[in-house]
N, C-alpha and C positions, 0 to 999 in steps of 0.2 A: 411465605418466601423455603424453595426449599435452602437443602445446603448446597446445592453448590452455589444455589443462587447466593445466600448470602455470603459464599465463600469469596467469592467477586466481586463484592460487595466490602469486604472485608481488604480487596486485596490496596498496598502499600506503592510508591514510587521501586516499579525497582525487581516487579515479584509480579502470578504470573500464576496461574491456573489452568484445566481444562476445562470445556462448558460442552456443554453438549450443543446437539446440531438447533434443535426451536431455543435454545438460550444465545445461535451466534442467526442466528436468521430473523426470532427474533431484534435484536441487536440494531443492525442491518435494516429495521422499522423502521424505527422510533428517535426519538429527535436528541439528543440533534445532530444534522445530515452526517454519514464522513468526512472527513477534507480530504483527503485523499482513497481509492481503494487499485487495487491493483490485484485483477481476478480474485482468487475468493477469499483475498482480506483487504483488510481496511483500516483510517486511522480515522476518532473520532478523537477534536478536544474539550476535553473536563477541567474545568480550575485549575491554567494552568501548566499539565499535566495533557501528556498526548496516551490517549489508548488503542490496546490492537487489539482486534479479534478476527483469527483465522484459523480457516479452516479449514480439516485433514482432508482436501481429495481423492490420501490414494485409495475409502474408504473404510480406514481402520478408527474412522470416530476419534479423532486426537485434535479438536477442539478447540482453541487453546485464548484466552484475552490474556491482554499482561496488560499492568501500571507503567506504563515507561517511568524512567529516574527522568530529572531533572539534567540529563546532559544528553541523554540515549533520544528524552522528546525534543530535543536541540535539533537533535542529528535529525530525527524525524524528523523535523518543519525544514530544513532547511537542503532537505537529504528528498523532500516534495517538491518545492523549489527550484531544485538542479531538471526534477525530471518534468515539469513541465515545462521550462525550457526547452529540453532536447523534444517535446509534445509538439511547442510552436513550430522550432524551429520543420521540424517532419512537415507539419503539414501548410506552412509556407515554401516548402519546398513543392508541395505535391499543389495544390493551391500556382505554383506557378506555370504547375509542370499541364495545369489543367488550361488555363489559359493561355499556355503556348500552340496546344494542341495535341504538342507533340514534344521528345525530348530526346535528344540527340542521347549517348550510348556511355557518355561521359559525365551527363545531365542523371545517367537513370542510376547509375556507378554512386555520384553522388544521392542521389533522395535514397538507394540503398541501405547505405551508410546512417546516411542519418539514423534512419529504420531503425539497427541496427544496435548505431547505439542507444539511442533512447530505450530500446529493450533491453539491455545488459545492464543500462542505470536502473532502470528500475525491479527488474529483480533482483538485481545487486540488493537494491535498498531495503526493500522486504526479505532480500535472504538472512543480511542483517541485523537489519531491529527480531525477527523471526530468535537465530539463536542465543537464545535465553543457554547462561554459566558455562558457552563452551569456545 
């Protein structure tokens, strides 16, 4: 076990540390699978807590692993349910549009607002969950 791997293994609730690209990729591909993913960040449930694994896409290699505390784990679960409900709303609107074969301008506006709301909700959740000590 490398120093970084042992650091991740020692994380307690509310703690986070930097990880390597390889550690991020290995965790993404391991069991148990993520219960939610947004871009290069994903959440995994382990022993009643949510772990967050974030890959820094800036190229600066600031990848992070975090064991969320009880309150943030609950917020992560709640937020994921909200994001999934927003995603279902978008999917339902797009399915209805496909079945109609065409959308009116008003229907297109509703579809666009629902899609934007979904994106904002998911981005907001992950921004909230990755703001360690800020």
